[in-house]
N, C-alpha and C positions, 0 to 999 in steps of 0.2 A: 503402569500404562506404558511405558518406554523401556521397560526391563527385558532382559533375556532375547533383546536384537541385534545384539554384536556382529555375528557372523553376517548377517542380512545388510547393516549399516555398512564394511566395508566392501561389499561387493556393491552398492547401492550407488545408480549412477546419476539420481537426478542432482541439481545444481546447491542444494543445501547438505546433501551429503559429500560433497568434492567439498564444499566452505568446512564442513565439520572437521573433516578429514585434515584440511591444512591448517585448521585452528589447533587440531590434537598435536600434530608434528611441529606446530610453533611453541606451543608450552612446554613442551618434552624440553624442546632446545632451549628455551627462555628460562626455564629452570635447573635444569640439570645438567651434570657434565656429559661427556661423549659414551662412557661406559655407565655411568646411569642411565641414560636416554636408550639406550640399546635394552639394557634387563627391561626397563620399564615399558615398552615398548611391546617385548617379548609377553610380557605377560595380560596388558590389555588386547594384546590380538588374539590371546587364550582367553576374552573373555573374564578375565581376572581384575579388573580396573580395582575392585575394592581392596585387593592385595597389593597392588600397586601403590595405592595411596597409602597405606600401612606403612608399606617399604622403606617411600620416599617422602621425608617430613616434607620436602620443599612442593611438595604437589600437593600439601594438604592445606591448600589457601582455595576457595572458589575463583572459578576462571570468570572473568568479569567482559560483559560486553555492552558496548553503550553506542546509544544513539544521541545526535543532541539537534538543539530544536531552538531557533530565535526568536523572541516572543516580543519584537515589534510588531508583530500581526498573529492573525489567529491560525490554529491548526490547520493546515492543508492536505491537500493530495499526496503531497509527497512526505509529509510528517507520517500519514499512516504508511505510506510503501515503505520505507524507512523501517520503522517498528515492526513491520508486519514482516519483512524480509528476514531480518535479524532474528524476530522471533522463531522464524522457522531454522534459522541454523541453528538456535538456542538450541530447538528441540531436536535436531538429528545428532546434536554433539552429544547431547543426554543419551540417547538411542544407543551412540557409537561405544559409550562408556557404562551400557548397562544403568543408567541412570544412577552410578555411584558416586560420580563429581557435582560437586555444588557448584551450581551457574548463577550469575546476577546479571540482571538488564537494567542498568542505569539510563536513566531519561536524562540528560542533562539539558536545562534552560539557561541559556546564556544570556541572562536577565540583569546582569551587571553593566552593559554597555550602555553607552550614552544613546540617547534618544536623538538621532542626526537628521531626521526630515517626519513630517507630518504623515502618518497613513493615509490613503484614501477612504469614504466614509466611514469615518469615525463623528462621533458626536462631539461638541464643544473643542473643535479644532483650535480655538483660539487659545484656550487652556494649554494643549499641549504645545501651541506653539511658546509660550509662555515660559515651558517647562523643558525646550530643547537644549540638549547634551546632557540633561541629568542622566543618572543611569536610570534605565526603566523602572528599576524598583523605588526609586522617587518621582517617578515621573507621576504626577495624579489621575488618577480614573476618569477617565471622561465619561465614564459609565454611571459612576458613581455607587458601583457596589463591594470596591476591594480598596484596601488600602493606598497601592498604585496602580497603574496602567500593568507593570510590570506584573503584579498579583493577580489582578484579573484576568490576563493573557494566560500564566502559568495555571490557573483555577481551571480556565477553559481546557488546557492541553488536558490537564488531569482525567477531565469528565471526558471529554474526547477520547481517551485512552483507556478508561476505564468502562466506556460504553461497547468496546469491542473487546472486553474481556483478556487484554494484555495482562501478563505479567510482570510488572515493572517495579524500579525505585526512582523514584523522583528527585531529581538533585537540583538545587538552585545553585548558580555561580554566586551569587550576592550570598548566602549563607554559608558557602563553603570558603570563599574567600576571608570575612570575618570571623569563621570558626578557627582559623590557623591550621584549617587542612591544608591549606598549600603552601604554607610558608618554607617549607624546607626546599621545597623545588623552587621557590621564586628568589629565596636567597640563594642558589645554586645559579639559577639564570644570572642574579646580579654578579656572582663572582664569575661567571664565565660570560660576560657581557660581550667582550669582543669576538670570543666565537659565534655569540648568536647576531651579531653584526656583520659578521663575516659574509654569513650565510646570506642574511636578508639584503643587503644593501645591494648586491648584484641583480637582484628580481627588481630594484623597483626605479621608474623615472629619476632623472637627474633633480629635477625639484622636489621630490618627496624625500630624497637621499639625504640632502641636506637638511634635514631638520625630522629626520626617523629616530623612533627610540621604541625598542618592543615594552617600554613599561609607558602605560598610561596614568598619570598621576589623578588623585580625586582633588579637585581645588579646595582645602581647608576654609575657605571664603564663602565661595558659589558653591562648592558640592556638583561642577559642572566635570565632567570626564573629560582632561585636556590632552590635546594632540600636541605636544610639546617638546623640543628637543631636551636630553639629558644632560644639565651643564656638569654634572659630578658626579659619582659615586664614591659610597665609603662602603666598602664589604665588610670592616669592623664591625661599624654599627648597624648596617642593614639599611642603610639609606641611599635615596637619591637626590640630587638638587636639580630645581628646574626653576624657571622664571613664570611665574602666574602672574596672568595678565591682570589680576585681580588685587593681587598684594606684594607684587613686585617677587623676589629673588627666596625660594623656598626650599624646605629640606623636610621630606617625610618619609617615613619607612616603607618598604617593599613589600612588608606581612601586614597582615592583620585586617585587609580590605583597604586600605589605604593608596593603594594601585590598582589598574586593572591592566593585563597585558594586552595588546594587540592579537588579533585574531589568529592568526598561524604560530607565534609564541606561545598564545594562550592553549591552542589545541595539542600542540608537544608538550607543554607544562603539565597538563591535566592528564594526558596518556602517563605519564612517568608518577605524577602525585596519586593517581586510583589505580595505577598499574593496570591498564586498562589492555585487554588480550585479542580485540575484536570489534573493529569499527568500519562500517561501509559507508561508499559516499557516491556522489554523482560524477558522471564522466568528467563533466565542468568542472571538477576540483581534483582532476590529478596530478596536476603541478603541484597544487597548493599541498597535496598528501605528501608527495617527495620531498619539498621545503620543510613540512611539519616534522617528517620523519628524521630530517636531519638534523634541526633542533632538538628533536627527542634526543637523539644519539648525544648530541655535543652540550645536553646538561645529564648525561649517564641512565638515561631510561631506553626502554627496547621498544621501537614502534609496533603497534599492533597488526595482527593480519586483518584483512580484509579485501574488499575488493571493488569496483568501479562499476555501477551500475548505468545504462543507459537513460539518456532524459525521453521524457514525452514528446508526443509530435501532435500538432490539431490536426483537423480534417484536410487540410489541405499540403502535410508533411511540413510544417514550418514547427521552429520551436515554440514552444507554450513560453509564455509572458505573462506574469500576474498582472504590469501596467497595460498590456494590450489585453486582456480578459478572454484569452481566445484557448483557454483550456476548459475543464471541467471541474467543479466545486465537489467538496467531498456532498454536498447536501443536494448538490444536483445529482449525483451518481446515486446515493442513497434516496432518491424521490420515485425513481425510474428501475432500480435494481437493488438486490440483496446485498449485505454484507459480505456474504461467501462468495458472491461473484466477482466481487470487489478484489479480495482476498486471491482467487482465482486468476484475476487477471496483473496480480502483480506478481505471482508466482511462474507465470509464465517467460521464458527468454528473459530475465531481469539486462541480460546485455546487448539484447535488439531492441532499436527504436520503436516504439509502436505509438498508433494513434492512440490519444487520449479524450473521445468524444463521442458525444450522444450516440452514434450508431454504431460504438461497439459493445452496448450495454446487455442489449437481447442477445446477442452470440454468446458473447460471456457469459448470462445468465443460463444459456442452455448447456453450456461446455462443462459446465461446474455439473448440473444434473444431470448429464452424461456419466462424467466420472466415476458419480455418486452409485451409477448402474453398473459402470464398468469394474468397481471396487469390490462389488457382491461376489463374483466368480473370477477374480483375479488370485491366482497363488501368490503367499507371503511376499516371495522375492519382486512380483510387479506391484503390490497393495504399496508397499512402501516407498517406490517410485512415483506414487500417483499422486497428482498436485491435493485432493483432498485428505489422502496423510498427512500432510505438511499443514494444509488447512487447521485442520481440526487434532492437532498435536495427536496423531494416532489412532484417535479416537472417530471417525466421519460417522455420520448417521447411518441407519440401517437402511434407511429410505429416504426419499426426499420427494418430487412430484408424481402424482401418476400419469401427469400431460406436461407438454413441452411449453415454454414461455412462448414461443412462434406460435402454437396453436391457440393460447390464450388472447394472443393481442387480434387474432383473424376473428375470434369468436367475439370478441367484443364488438369489432368493427362489424360483424353480420350481423348480430345482434342488435345493435344499435345501444348496447348496455351503457349505463352510466353509474352502476352501483355494483356490487358484491352480490348482492341477493339475486339480482337479475341473473347473473350469470351460476351461481349456485342452484338456479331454476333447472339449467340444462344439465347439470349433473344429477339430477333427481332419479335419469331412469340409467344413466350410464355408470353411476358410482352411488347406488341406491342407501348404501350406509357410512357414507362420506359425509363428515358434518366438517365445520371450521375447525371445530376442537381434534377431531381424529384426522384432520388432513390441516396442521396449520401452517406448511411450508406451501401447499396451493391456496390459503386463503390468503396467504400474505403476498404471490404471485398474483394474485388477482388484482389486489390493490397496484402494485406496480403494473400490470397490463392497461387497467384504465388511465393512468396517470399517462405513461408511454403514447398509448395509442390517440388521446386526447391533443398531446403537445406535440407529437412527431408524423405519427403514421396518418391521422385523419385528413392533416391540410397535404399530403402529398399521394393520396389516392388517387390514380389515374385509370377509369373502367374503360376497355376498349370493346367494340363491337365482334362477333367472331363470323369469321369466314364461312362459307357456305358448308366448309368440310368440318369446323368444329361445332357450327350450328347443328349438325346432321347427329354428330358424337355426344353433344349435350343432350340431345333429346334422346337419342339410344338409352344413354345413362338411366335420366331419367325415368324412362320405361323398366329397365331392369330393376331400377330400387324399388318401382312401385310394384314387382313380385316378389319382392320381399315383405319379410311380414311387417308390419308399420311398427312395431317395438324394437325391432333389431338394432344391439347396441354392440354388436362384433364388429369392431373395426377391420379385421383381417377380412371377413367375406363382405365388406362394403368394397375395403380395396381391392380384392380379386375383382370384383365387376367392373372399376376403374380400369385395371390392368386389360381385362378383358374388351372392354370397349377401344381402350387406345391401338389394340392389336387387331381387332376388326375393322377398324379403320384407318390402319395403315400409317400411321403418325411415324417417321421416321425423321431421328431418333424418337423414342419412345415419351424423354423427356419433355419434348414437345407437346405434348398432348396434356402432360402435367403443369405445363408454363401457359399455356392457353386456359385451362381451368383457373389458375390463380389469376392471371390479367383480366379475365372475363368477370368473373366470378366475386373475386376479393380486390381488384384493383391493384394489384401487386403482380412483381417479377416471379416471386418466388413465397411458399408457404409451408403450411404445416404436412404432414402426411395425411391425405384428403380423407382416408377412411374413417379414420381416429377423429378428424373434425366433424365427420358426417354423422358418427354415432354418437359425440356428445351432442351435437347442433339439434340432430331428430331427424330420420327419415324423411317425413311429410315437410319439414322446412326443408332440407337439402332438395327433396325434388320440385319445390316450387323456386328455391333459387336457380336451380339448373333451368327450369323454365323460363323464369325471368332474363336469365343471361342470355339464351338461345334466341329469345324474342329481341334482345337489344335494348328492354327496359333499364339494365343496370348502366349501360353506360351513359343515360340520360342524366346519370346523379350527379 
């Protein structure tokens, strides 16, 4: 699937391949000496990654990519975007190295954090208020389905990722701390406490500096995650001493899950302990990445390769805020558009700010469909940079939908359809052999179109009266279509008549004629290719629509 693509991958210009080449350079520099690195690169560039792995023992470890998740809330659009984009980089790296080099994608849940506030919209909020400051895996589950609130949200995360078919390894902060996997890195951080403080304190305000410690001890009495100063540290015993509000002066090991690190030191420790090679993050975390990278080096680790993606904006160009609710949720996108259209949107220009609102879904859906069509005729060097190659891990579908989402939206409106069966009836002549089983993408798009039209298009429809020139052109087109066989389903033939009318009536520019068709007949400023629309809607119905528009009947809607 991702083999024998090394040469194309080296020249590919799409951002996942740029990131994959950066990742390869990072791993070679991290694991090999200069001389070894040059030799390994020569082999890899020659398409002999398997030989490079056999020659250099240090390369015989998987390349680790990581994404992080804070389970105080449910998975959201940012969670999907980060895993989807990281997966694209992972697949590009696999192609770049002939799929010889093992890779792992860790989806890490920071579920040992203390619950700081009660999330909005959660049942049994009084229960959560009683459990404030406990680790999320100790907070009772307000939904009553799991052992803890953290476990509930972790299960939602895994189901969420599984529903999109992501290949990942789930890792829990609580389990990893308790298992001892972080112990060595935690002891190193204790040993280099002063270096860590020297990096962190200049980034903090005066009040926070006075009480800051990278270690957040878990109270042996209350179980709370405590933000208290470290009074003493004993490197030989591997312990810290702090003042527990519930029990006074207390000493605990920094290992075995008795402490949790503050998030920036935690990020750095995790990179080191898990030997993470790649992790991307939002633009708002640029400073945090810089500080965590310093901390990572301070404890003997190598910060991972990665890049900072731009954040999404709402329809007014303002930053999306969960508290303001001005964004778009996963559930909302998937009510109106396919998962593939969302992946397409995530692929496009990750370093450019983009609107994430309902109005982008139809265009994203049709752009995805058009990229599928383009892929069929592209040469391999172009295919590998096509978004659908990345969305489908090198195996995009051979076909998508025979019609666009925009056309379906207009068909729903003109036909006043409320069910898929009504829409399929219009396709009986246009695509006589098509069924929901033979055209599953089209069938899915119908459902999305019905939802989107009802919620967004229908309320904003505005029909207008035609002027005298437009009225004459509409009636002329109706007469020309009457001259065609009533069962005509050739969209190009119909489109030819539409063009001929526009030219005959001297519309300048010609697009003014098409705009008139859309505004008078469809109640919108733009629409689908009119010939294709008429072919599916049916010639008799289209003629009736033209005559109704010319008479002004539609403007009364």
